[in-house]
C-alpha positions in Angstrom: 49.3 -64.2 -13.8 48.1 -61.5 -11.9 44.4 -61.6 -12.0 44.0 -58.1 -10.4 45.4 -55.7 -12.6 42.5 -53.5 -12.3 43.4 -52.9 -8.7 44.0 -49.1 -8.1 46.7 -47.7 -5.8 45.3 -46.2 -2.6 46.4 -42.6 -2.5 45.3 -41.6 1.0 48.1 -39.7 2.7 46.4 -38.0 5.4 43.6 -38.9 7.6 41.9 -37.0 10.8 40.5 -39.0 13.6 37.3 -37.6 14.9 35.8 -38.7 18.1 32.1 -38.3 18.6 31.4 -39.7 22.0 27.6 -40.0 21.9 25.0 -42.7 22.6 22.2 -40.3 22.4 20.7 -42.3 19.6 20.5 -45.6 21.1 18.7 -47.2 23.9 21.7 -48.8 25.6 24.6 -46.7 27.2 28.1 -47.4 26.3 28.7 -46.4 22.8 30.0 -43.1 23.8 33.2 -44.9 25.1 33.7 -46.1 21.6 36.3 -43.4 20.3 38.6 -44.0 23.2 38.4 -47.7 23.0 39.8 -47.3 19.4 42.5 -45.1 20.5 43.5 -47.8 23.2 43.4 -50.2 20.4 46.1 -48.2 18.7 44.2 -47.1 15.5 46.2 -43.9 15.0 49.6 -45.8 15.3 48.5 -48.6 13.2 47.6 -46.1 10.4 50.8 -44.3 10.8 52.8 -47.7 10.2 51.1 -47.6 6.9 52.8 -44.5 6.0 49.8 -42.1 6.6 49.7 -38.9 8.3 47.5 -39.2 11.2 45.9 -36.1 12.8 43.6 -36.9 16.0 41.7 -33.9 17.1 40.2 -35.6 20.1 36.7 -35.9 20.9 34.2 -33.4 20.0 32.1 -31.8 22.8 28.2 -32.4 23.0 25.3 -33.0 25.3 24.9 -35.9 27.7 22.4 -38.5 27.1 19.4 -37.5 29.1 17.6 -41.1 28.3 14.6 -38.8 28.0 11.2 -40.1 27.2 9.7 -40.5 23.6 8.4 -37.3 22.1 6.8 -37.1 18.8 8.1 -40.5 17.7 11.7 -39.5 19.0 13.8 -39.8 21.8 16.7 -37.3 22.6 15.9 -35.3 19.5 17.5 -32.1 20.5 20.7 -33.9 21.9 21.1 -35.8 18.6 20.6 -32.8 16.6 23.5 -31.1 18.4 25.9 -34.1 18.0 25.3 -34.5 14.5 25.8 -30.7 13.7 29.2 -31.2 15.6 30.1 -34.2 13.3 28.9 -32.4 10.4 31.1 -29.5 11.1 34.4 -31.7 11.9 33.8 -33.7 8.7 33.5 -30.5 6.7 36.9 -29.2 8.2 38.8 -32.3 7.5 37.5 -32.4 4.0 38.3 -28.9 3.4 41.7 -29.5 4.4 42.3 -32.2 2.1 42.2 -35.0 4.7 40.0 -38.3 4.9 37.7 -37.8 8.1 37.4 -41.0 10.0 34.5 -40.4 12.4 34.7 -42.6 15.7 31.4 -43.2 17.2 29.3 -43.4 19.1 26.1 -44.8 17.7 25.0 -44.7 14.1 22.6 -41.6 14.4 25.8 -39.8 13.9 26.2 -40.7 10.2 23.5 -38.3 9.4 26.0 -35.6 10.2 29.0 -37.0 8.6 27.3 -38.0 5.5 25.6 -34.8 5.2 29.1 -33.1 5.2 30.3 -35.7 2.8 27.4 -35.0 0.3 27.8 -31.2 0.7 31.5 -31.6 -0.4 30.8 -33.9 -3.3 28.3 -31.4 -4.6 30.5 -28.7 -4.3 33.2 -30.5 -6.3 31.4 -32.2 -8.7 32.0 -35.8 -7.4 29.8 -38.8 -7.6 29.0 -40.2 -4.2 28.8 -43.8 -3.4 28.0 -45.0 -0.1 28.5 -48.5 1.3 26.6 -49.0 4.6 27.9 -52.1 6.4 25.1 -53.0 8.9 23.1 -55.6 10.3 20.3 -53.2 10.3 18.7 -51.0 7.6 18.3 -47.8 9.9 15.3 -46.9 7.5 12.8 -45.9 10.4 11.0 -42.8 10.6 9.5 -41.4 13.8 6.1 -42.7 12.4 7.0 -46.3 12.1 10.0 -46.6 14.6 9.2 -49.1 17.3 11.8 -47.4 20.0 12.1 -44.0 18.8 15.8 -44.4 18.8 17.3 -42.1 16.2 20.2 -44.7 15.6 17.7 -46.6 13.6 16.9 -43.7 11.4 20.0 -42.2 9.7 19.2 -43.8 6.3 15.6 -42.4 6.3 16.7 -39.1 7.7 19.6 -38.7 4.9 16.9 -39.6 2.2 14.6 -36.9 3.5 12.2 -38.6 6.0 12.2 -37.1 9.4 12.6 -33.9 11.4 13.8 -31.0 9.5 16.7 -30.4 12.1 18.2 -33.7 10.9 17.2 -34.0 7.3 18.2 -30.2 6.6 22.0 -30.7 8.0 23.3 -30.6 4.2 22.7 -27.9 1.9 19.7 -29.6 0.1 17.0 -32.2 1.3 17.2 -34.9 0.8 21.3 -34.9 1.6 21.6 -38.2 -0.6 19.6 -40.1 -3.4 18.9 -43.6 -2.5 20.7 -44.7 -5.8 23.9 -43.7 -4.1 23.4 -46.0 -1.2 24.3 -49.6 -1.2 23.6 -51.7 2.2 25.5 -54.8 2.8 25.0 -57.3 5.6 21.4 -56.6 6.6 19.8 -59.5 8.6 17.4 -57.7 11.1 14.9 -55.5 9.3 11.5 -54.1 10.7 8.4 -55.0 8.3 7.8 -51.1 7.9 11.4 -50.6 7.0 11.2 -53.3 4.1 8.3 -51.3 2.6 10.6 -48.1 3.0 13.5 -49.8 1.3 11.2 -51.1 -1.5 9.8 -47.5 -1.8 13.2 -45.8 -2.1 14.6 -48.5 -4.3 17.9 -49.0 -2.1 20.4 -51.6 -3.4 20.5 -54.3 -0.7 22.8 -57.3 -0.3 21.4 -58.8 2.9 23.3 -61.9 4.5 21.3 -64.5 2.4 22.5 -62.7 -0.7 26.0 -62.8 0.5 25.6 -66.6 1.4 24.4 -67.3 -2.1 26.5 -64.9 -4.2 29.8 -65.1 -1.8 31.3 -61.9 -0.5 33.7 -61.3 -3.3 30.6 -61.2 -6.0 28.7 -59.1 -3.7 31.4 -56.7 -3.4 32.2 -56.7 -7.0 28.5 -55.7 -7.6 28.4 -53.1 -4.7 31.6 -51.4 -6.0 30.9 -51.6 -9.8 31.9 -48.2 -11.5 33.6 -46.9 -8.3 37.0 -46.8 -9.5 36.5 -43.9 -11.7 38.4 -40.8 -10.7 35.2 -38.6 -10.0 33.9 -40.9 -7.4 33.9 -40.4 -3.7 33.5 -43.6 -1.7 32.1 -43.2 1.8 32.0 -46.3 4.0 29.7 -46.3 7.0 30.8 -49.4 9.2 28.7 -50.5 11.9 30.4 -52.9 14.1 27.2 -55.2 14.2 28.1 -55.9 10.6 30.2 -58.4 12.1 29.2 -61.6 13.5 28.9 -61.1 17.3 31.0 -64.4 17.8 33.9 -62.3 16.7 32.6 -58.8 17.6 30.6 -58.9 21.0 31.3 -55.4 21.9 28.2 -53.7 20.4 24.8 -53.0 21.8 22.6 -54.7 19.0 24.0 -57.9 18.0 22.6 -60.1 15.6 23.7 -63.6 14.9 24.9 -64.6 11.4 27.0 -61.6 10.3 30.1 -61.4 8.5 33.1 -63.8 9.6 36.6 -62.5 9.9 37.5 -63.7 6.3 34.4 -62.3 4.7 35.0 -58.9 6.5 38.6 -58.8 5.5 37.7 -59.5 1.8 35.0 -56.8 2.0 37.6 -54.2 3.4 40.4 -55.4 0.8 38.2 -54.9 -2.1 37.1 -51.5 -1.0 40.9 -50.6 -0.6 41.4 -51.9 -4.2 39.4 -49.2 -5.5 41.7 -46.5 -4.3 38.5 -44.3 -4.0 37.6 -44.4 -0.4 37.5 -40.6 0.6 35.8 -40.7 4.2 34.7 -43.3 6.8 32.4 -44.0 9.9 33.1 -46.6 12.3 30.4 -46.8 14.9 28.3 -48.7 17.5 31.3 -50.1 19.5 30.2 -50.5 23.0 33.3 -51.3 25.4 31.1 -51.9 28.0 29.8 -55.1 26.2 33.2 -56.1 24.9 36.0 -58.6 26.1 39.3 -57.3 26.7 38.7 -54.7 24.0 38.7 -57.6 21.4 35.9 -55.9 19.1 37.9 -52.6 19.0 41.1 -54.4 18.2 39.4 -56.4 15.5 37.9 -53.2 13.9 41.4 -51.6 13.9 42.6 -54.6 12.0 40.1 -54.4 9.4 40.6 -50.7 9.2 44.0 -51.4 8.5 42.9 -53.6 5.4 40.6 -50.7 4.4 43.7 -48.6 4.0 45.6 -51.0 1.9 47.2 -53.8 4.1 46.5 -57.2 2.3 46.3 -60.3 3.9 48.0 -62.1 0.8 50.3 -60.9 -1.7 48.7 -59.6 -4.8 47.9 -62.2 -7.6 48.7 -65.2 -5.6 46.0 -67.8 -5.6 43.3 -65.3 -7.0 41.4 -66.5 -9.7 
C-alpha cells in the first residue's frame, strides 16, 4: 500500500540560477568561488534532465572583499549592503517572471537580500511564507553581540529587524519576516547570546540533538506541517555546513556532527514532496577547502532531490 498518498506533484518548470560571488560576510576567503564550482558540478544540466527550464544569468557584479577592520561592530558593511541589494534585485526579477530563483552563494549573509525579496513577493501576492534554514549555525548575532563582526553570522537577526537599517530595510517593511515564519534545522554551534536571541524571538529550532532523538523524518514532518497548502511559498536556505564535514568538507565553518548523506537526502525529498518550494539559497561552498569538488557535486545531488528525484520508488518500504 502506498503510504505517501499526500505527496504533492512538484510543479517547478522554470528556474533561474543567480550567481552571487561574495565572501564579504565571512572571515575566510573562498566562498566567492562557490557559484562557478556549482556550475562545474553541472547543476544546470542536472536540473535540465529533470525537465526543468534552466536560465543561468551568470554572476552578478559587486565589490571585492576589502577584508576591512571591524567598524561599529561590523566588518565590510558597505560591501555587504551592495551585494545584498544585487541579490535582492535579481531574486525579485526572477519571481516577477514566474521563475524559481536559485541564489548560488557566496556566504550566508546574502540571504538577507534574497529572503527580503521573497518576503516582499509573498506580501504582494497574499502568500504565506515558510522558511527552512538548514545550517549548523543560528546566524542570530547582532553587531552588539557578535564575537567576530562577520555579517554571515547575522542574517536571521537582520531579517527579524535587528541590525543596521541598510540591511534590515531591504524589504518593503521592517522586519522583513516574522520569527514564526522561520524554522531552523541542524543547528549545533550557537553562541550563548544567540541562544538568548532565539528564545526572545521564539524561533522554531530542531538542533542536531532533536534530530537524533526524533529522527529526520519526524523532524521534517513537524517543520513542514501545513506547508502543502496552495497559499504557501516555501523558501529553503541551504548552508553547506548543515552537512557533516566528513561528506562535505568544502565550507569555511565546518562543525562535526551534521546531517549525514541519508538524513540530508530524506530532508530534501520531504521538501520536494510538499510541491511548495518557491525559492532556494545554496550558500557557503568554499572550493578552496574542498576535495576535487566533491562537496559541490554532493550539493548538486541533493538539489536534484529537492526538485523531485527520489532515491526509492514511491511507496516501497515506507511505513
